[in-house]
C-alpha positions as CSV (number, residue, x, y, z in Angstrom):
1,M,0.0,0.0,0.0
2,P,1.5,3.4,-1.0
3,R,2.4,5.7,1.8
4,R,0.2,8.8,1.9
5,H,1.7,12.1,2.8
6,P,0.2,14.4,5.4
7,L,-2.3,16.9,4.1
8,P,-0.1,20.0,4.0
9,V,2.5,18.2,1.9
10,R,0.2,17.4,-1.1
11,P,-0.5,21.0,-2.1
12,A,3.2,21.8,-1.8
13,R,4.0,18.9,-4.2
14,R,1.4,20.2,-6.7
15,S,2.8,23.7,-6.4
16,L,6.3,22.4,-7.1
17,S,4.9,20.5,-10.1
18,L,3.3,23.6,-11.5
19,G,6.5,25.5,-10.8
20,A,8.5,23.0,-12.7
21,S,6.1,23.2,-15.6
22,L,6.3,27.0,-15.6
23,W,10.1,26.8,-15.4
24,A,10.1,24.6,-18.5
25,N,7.7,26.9,-20.3
26,T,9.9,29.9,-19.4
27,D,12.9,28.0,-21.0
28,R,10.8,27.5,-24.1
29,K,9.9,31.2,-24.3
30,R,13.5,32.3,-23.4
31,R,14.0,34.1,-26.7
32,E,10.7,36.0,-26.6
33,L,11.2,37.0,-23.0
34,S,14.8,38.3,-23.7
35,V,13.3,40.4,-26.6
36,L,10.9,41.9,-24.0
37,R,13.9,42.7,-21.8
38,L,15.6,44.4,-24.8
39,L,12.5,46.5,-25.3
40,G,12.8,47.8,-21.7
41,F,10.8,45.4,-19.5
42,R,12.4,44.9,-16.1
43,G,12.7,41.7,-14.1
44,G,9.4,42.4,-12.2
45,G,7.5,42.9,-15.4
46,I,8.9,39.7,-16.9
47,M,8.0,37.8,-13.7
48,L,4.4,38.6,-14.4
49,Y,4.4,36.3,-17.5
50,P,4.6,33.0,-15.5
51,S,2.4,34.5,-12.8
52,F,-0.4,35.3,-15.1
53,H,0.1,31.9,-16.9
54,A,-0.3,30.1,-13.5
55,L,-3.3,32.2,-12.5
56,F,-5.2,31.6,-15.8
57,T,-4.4,27.9,-15.7
58,A,-5.6,27.7,-12.1
59,V,-8.8,29.7,-12.7
60,L,-9.7,27.6,-15.8
61,G,-9.0,24.4,-13.8
62,W,-11.2,25.6,-11.0
63,L,-14.0,26.6,-13.5
64,G,-13.8,23.1,-15.0
65,A,-14.0,21.4,-11.6
66,V,-17.0,23.6,-10.7
67,F,-18.7,22.7,-14.0
68,V,-18.2,19.0,-13.5
69,Y,-19.5,19.2,-9.9
70,L,-22.6,21.1,-10.9
71,V,-23.4,18.6,-13.6
72,L,-22.8,15.6,-11.4
73,E,-24.8,17.2,-8.6
74,Q,-27.8,17.3,-10.9
75,I,-27.4,13.6,-11.7
76,I,-26.5,12.2,-8.3
77,N,-29.1,14.0,-6.1
78,P,-32.2,12.9,-8.1
79,M,-30.8,9.4,-8.4
80,L,-30.5,9.0,-4.7
81,A,-33.5,11.1,-3.6
82,A,-35.6,8.0,-2.9
83,D,-33.2,6.9,-0.1
84,L,-33.2,10.3,1.6
85,A,-35.6,12.3,3.7
86,P,-37.4,15.1,2.0
87,G,-35.2,18.2,1.6
88,Q,-31.9,16.2,2.0
89,S,-29.3,15.9,-0.6
90,I,-26.1,14.0,-1.0
91,C,-24.2,16.6,-3.1
92,F,-24.3,20.1,-1.7
93,L,-21.7,22.8,-1.6
94,M,-22.2,26.3,-0.3
95,P,-20.8,29.3,-2.0
96,R,-18.1,29.6,0.6
97,H,-16.8,26.2,-0.3
98,F,-16.4,27.3,-3.9
99,L,-14.6,30.5,-2.8
100,A,-12.3,28.5,-0.4
101,A,-11.4,26.1,-3.2
102,L,-10.7,29.1,-5.5
103,S,-8.5,30.8,-3.0
104,L,-6.5,27.7,-2.2
105,T,-6.1,27.0,-5.9
106,L,-4.9,30.6,-6.5
107,I,-2.5,30.4,-3.6
108,A,-1.0,27.1,-4.8
109,S,-0.7,28.4,-8.3
110,L,1.1,31.6,-7.2
111,L,3.5,29.5,-5.1
112,G,4.3,27.5,-8.2
113,A,4.6,30.6,-10.3
114,V,7.5,31.8,-8.1
115,L,9.8,29.3,-9.6
116,G,9.0,30.3,-13.2
117,G,9.0,33.9,-12.3
118,I,12.5,33.8,-10.8
119,R,13.7,32.0,-13.9
120,A,12.1,34.6,-16.2
121,A,13.5,37.5,-14.2
122,R,17.0,36.1,-14.6
123,I,16.9,36.1,-18.4
124,E,19.4,38.5,-19.9
125,P,18.5,40.7,-22.8
126,S,21.5,39.4,-24.8
127,D,20.1,35.9,-24.8
128,G,17.7,36.8,-27.6
129,L,20.4,38.2,-29.8
130,R,22.6,35.1,-29.5
131,E,19.9,32.9,-31.0
132,V,19.2,35.1,-34.0
């Protein structure tokens, strides 16, 4: 049986996974980012690229999860309604649950974006000229 990690370790692993993905994406976009540095963008502005990438990915993933939940809720609750008392439901999330999931998702994605952002900020403007 595989060993399960404590609850706080799992989000950290996922953040590192996203960070590694953003790091690799930054390496693929190295030339384009160095051209932006040549045009006058500073390290902080360049760091925004992986940060926005992570945020958009996180929000789209959250929206997809919410959509799947809402569809399955409409299937599961009527299917099991005969076994429940009137007014009860199996699947029910309050708006604060959705907001908590969104905030945790955004925090984890921003933690992962730090790795890609640091990599992007260290790109030298001359890197784009070397590859031309």
